[in-house]
C-alpha positions in Angstrom: 57.0 189.9 124.0 60.3 189.2 125.9 63.5 188.9 123.7 65.0 185.5 123.4 68.1 186.2 125.4 66.5 187.5 128.7 65.8 184.1 130.1 69.4 182.8 129.3 70.8 186.0 130.9 68.8 185.3 134.1 69.8 181.8 134.3 73.5 182.4 133.8 73.6 180.6 130.5 74.4 183.8 128.5 77.3 184.4 130.8 78.7 181.0 130.5 78.4 181.0 126.7 80.1 184.4 126.6 83.0 183.2 128.8 83.6 180.1 126.5 83.3 182.1 123.3 85.7 184.7 124.4 88.3 182.2 125.8 88.1 180.4 122.4 89.3 183.7 120.6 92.9 182.5 121.8 92.7 179.8 118.9 89.9 181.8 116.8 87.6 179.5 114.6 84.7 181.9 115.1 83.8 181.8 111.4 84.2 179.4 108.5 87.7 180.7 107.8 89.0 179.0 111.1 92.1 181.0 111.1 93.4 179.6 114.4 95.1 183.0 115.4 95.3 184.3 119.0 92.9 187.3 118.9 93.3 187.6 122.7 96.9 188.8 122.4 96.0 191.1 119.5 96.5 188.8 116.5 94.3 189.1 113.6 93.0 186.7 110.8 91.1 187.2 107.8 88.6 189.7 109.4 91.4 191.9 110.6 90.0 192.4 113.9 91.4 191.3 117.4 90.1 191.0 121.0 87.6 193.9 120.9 84.9 194.6 118.2 85.2 197.8 116.1 82.3 199.9 115.8 81.9 202.3 112.7 78.5 203.9 113.6 75.2 203.2 115.4 71.8 204.8 115.6 68.2 204.6 114.0 68.2 203.3 110.6 65.3 203.6 108.2 66.6 202.0 105.0 66.0 198.4 106.2 63.0 196.2 105.5 59.5 197.8 106.7 59.0 195.2 109.4 62.4 196.2 110.9 62.0 200.0 110.5 58.6 200.5 111.8 58.0 204.1 112.9 61.0 204.5 115.0 63.7 203.0 112.9 66.1 199.9 113.3 68.8 200.2 115.8 71.7 199.5 113.8 75.2 198.8 115.0 77.8 198.8 112.1 80.8 196.6 112.7 84.0 197.4 111.1 85.9 194.4 109.5 84.3 191.4 107.8 84.6 187.8 107.0 84.2 188.3 103.4 86.0 190.6 100.9 83.5 191.6 98.4 85.2 193.3 95.4 82.0 195.4 94.9 81.3 196.2 98.6 79.4 199.4 99.1 80.8 199.9 102.6 84.4 198.9 101.9 85.7 201.7 104.0 84.1 199.9 107.1 84.6 196.3 105.9 87.8 196.1 104.5 89.6 199.4 105.7 88.3 198.8 109.0 87.3 202.3 109.9 85.9 202.1 113.2 86.9 202.4 117.1 87.4 199.4 119.3 84.9 198.9 122.1 85.2 196.5 125.1 82.2 194.5 126.4 81.0 197.2 128.4 81.4 199.9 126.0 79.2 197.6 123.5 76.8 197.0 126.0 76.3 200.8 126.5 75.8 201.2 122.8 72.9 198.5 122.7 71.4 200.5 125.7 71.8 203.7 123.9 69.9 202.4 120.8 67.1 201.2 123.1 66.9 204.7 124.7 66.6 206.2 121.1 63.4 204.4 120.7 64.4 201.9 118.1 62.5 198.8 117.6 65.3 196.4 117.8 69.2 196.1 117.9 70.4 195.4 114.7 73.9 193.9 114.5 75.4 194.5 111.0 78.2 192.3 109.9 78.6 190.4 113.0 80.1 187.0 112.0 83.6 187.7 113.2 82.5 189.3 116.5 80.2 186.7 117.9 82.1 186.1 121.3 82.2 190.0 121.8 78.5 190.3 121.1 77.7 187.6 123.6 79.9 189.4 126.2 78.2 192.7 125.7 74.7 191.4 125.5 75.0 189.7 129.0 75.9 193.0 130.4 73.3 194.9 128.5 70.6 192.4 129.3 71.4 192.7 133.1 71.2 196.5 132.9 67.6 196.4 131.3 68.1 195.7 127.5 64.7 194.3 126.2 64.8 194.9 122.4 64.7 192.0 120.0 68.1 191.1 118.5 68.8 191.0 114.8 71.8 189.2 113.4 72.5 190.8 110.2 75.1 188.8 108.2 76.6 187.8 104.9 75.4 184.4 105.3 78.9 183.1 105.7 78.5 181.8 109.3 79.8 178.8 111.0 77.4 176.2 112.6 79.6 176.5 115.9 79.0 180.2 116.1 75.2 179.8 115.4 75.0 177.2 118.0 76.0 179.8 120.6 73.5 182.1 119.3 70.7 179.6 119.6 68.1 181.2 122.1 69.9 184.4 121.8 68.9 185.9 118.3 65.4 186.8 117.8 65.6 187.8 114.0 68.2 186.4 111.5 68.6 188.6 108.5 71.4 186.9 106.5 72.4 187.5 102.7 72.2 184.5 100.3 74.6 185.9 97.8 75.7 183.1 95.4 74.8 179.8 94.1 78.2 179.2 92.5 81.4 178.5 94.5 83.7 179.7 91.6 81.9 183.1 91.4 82.0 183.5 95.3 85.7 182.9 95.4 86.4 185.2 92.5 84.3 188.1 93.7 84.0 187.8 97.6 87.1 185.9 98.3 85.5 183.0 100.3 85.6 179.2 99.9 82.5 177.0 99.7 80.0 180.0 100.0 77.0 178.2 98.6 77.3 175.2 101.0 78.2 177.2 104.1 75.5 179.7 103.3 72.9 176.8 102.9 73.8 175.2 106.1 73.9 178.4 108.0 70.5 179.3 106.7 69.0 176.0 107.7 70.2 176.3 111.0 69.0 179.9 111.5 65.6 178.7 110.3 65.6 175.8 112.7 66.1 178.4 115.6 63.7 180.9 114.7 61.4 179.9 111.7 59.6 182.2 109.4 59.3 185.9 110.1 56.5 186.8 112.7 55.3 190.3 113.4 53.1 192.2 115.9 51.4 195.3 114.6 53.7 195.2 111.5 57.0 195.0 113.5 59.4 191.9 113.4 59.5 190.2 116.6 61.1 186.7 115.6 62.1 184.7 112.2 64.1 185.4 109.4 64.4 188.0 106.7 66.7 186.8 103.8 68.3 189.1 101.4 69.4 188.5 97.9 71.3 190.9 95.8 70.8 190.5 92.1 74.0 190.7 90.0 74.7 191.6 86.4 75.0 188.6 83.9 73.3 186.3 86.4 76.5 185.9 88.5 74.5 185.8 91.7 72.7 182.4 90.4 69.5 184.0 91.6 67.1 181.1 90.5 69.3 178.5 92.3 69.4 180.7 95.5 65.6 181.2 95.3 64.9 177.5 94.7 67.1 176.7 97.8 65.0 179.0 99.9 61.7 177.7 98.7 62.5 173.8 98.5 64.9 173.7 101.8 63.7 176.4 104.0 60.1 177.4 103.4 57.8 179.1 100.8 56.5 181.4 103.5 60.1 182.8 103.8 60.4 186.7 104.0 62.8 187.4 101.1 64.0 190.8 100.0 65.1 190.5 96.3 67.5 193.6 95.9 67.8 195.6 92.7 70.4 198.2 94.0 73.6 196.7 92.8 76.0 199.3 91.5 79.9 199.1 90.6 82.0 200.0 93.5 85.3 199.5 95.2 87.7 197.2 93.2 85.2 196.9 90.4 85.7 200.6 89.8 89.5 200.5 90.3 89.8 197.8 87.8 86.7 197.5 85.6 88.3 195.1 83.0 89.4 191.6 83.2 87.3 189.3 85.7 85.2 192.7 86.8 84.1 193.4 83.3 80.6 191.8 84.0 80.1 193.8 87.2 81.0 197.1 85.7 77.4 198.0 85.2 74.1 198.0 87.1 71.7 195.2 86.6 68.8 195.8 83.8 65.2 196.1 84.5 64.9 192.6 82.7 67.4 191.0 85.0 65.6 192.0 88.1 62.1 191.1 86.8 63.5 187.7 85.9 64.6 187.2 89.4 61.1 188.3 90.9 59.5 186.1 88.4 61.7 183.0 89.4 60.8 183.7 93.0 57.1 183.8 92.4 57.1 180.8 90.2 58.7 178.7 93.0 56.0 179.7 95.3 57.8 182.6 97.2 55.1 184.9 98.0 56.4 187.1 100.9 58.7 189.4 99.0 59.8 192.6 100.6 58.5 195.7 99.0 
């Protein structure tokens, strides 16, 4: 099955979108923060990244959901910087300390092609929301040089509709987080405004573009994989998030309800005060309650 972006590359549309998106970095509104900084001249906003994407690492990854991993792994490219600042981020050295190396469009295209040469089932872009223009620029070059893997957009769910419009017909598989049901909790622990509303609009647009997850021989080829991390004390608002997915997206949504929360980063540095509820792992009962809520809402494609 040909990836979504192949026809856009042949027609020249991918190049046109890339040029427009890169030019817009001069007044960056790439994500919901709409910082308005001139990233083309090296200014940085909330994400801390300028003209070129920062790559922390890349290669086959076997810790993703089974339809992405298959036998040969998901070809993850981890981007440094992020448009969220989660106090409990397990990858804070990458996301907030921005440990990575700058790559231009040609360099990022070559990384995509190397991932294909490694035999991976897909190109999995991890934390890409702040580098959509750079991705389009690189993808146009990589597709011209023979990239044919499905493209996975693996984000925190805090994505702008304008950026997603640029990705329409480009991304094969969207893999967003659906983190919170409460704006105050999102502001307190992830330092973003209006996360629930922004996430819901973004996920609706993603679903409009690609629909529910489809596989061939057990391997994802198109659609959505939605992740929800259960937090202690019900802070993620799991039932509300899952109700949104069931009622406003699809009961056939492929959902990974995750139980791997652990205290990290700022929670460990200051486990009292506002972080006190997060200073422990979730209990078995908290996780089972989230699973039960999903099933009671009719969500039946839960990742194993």
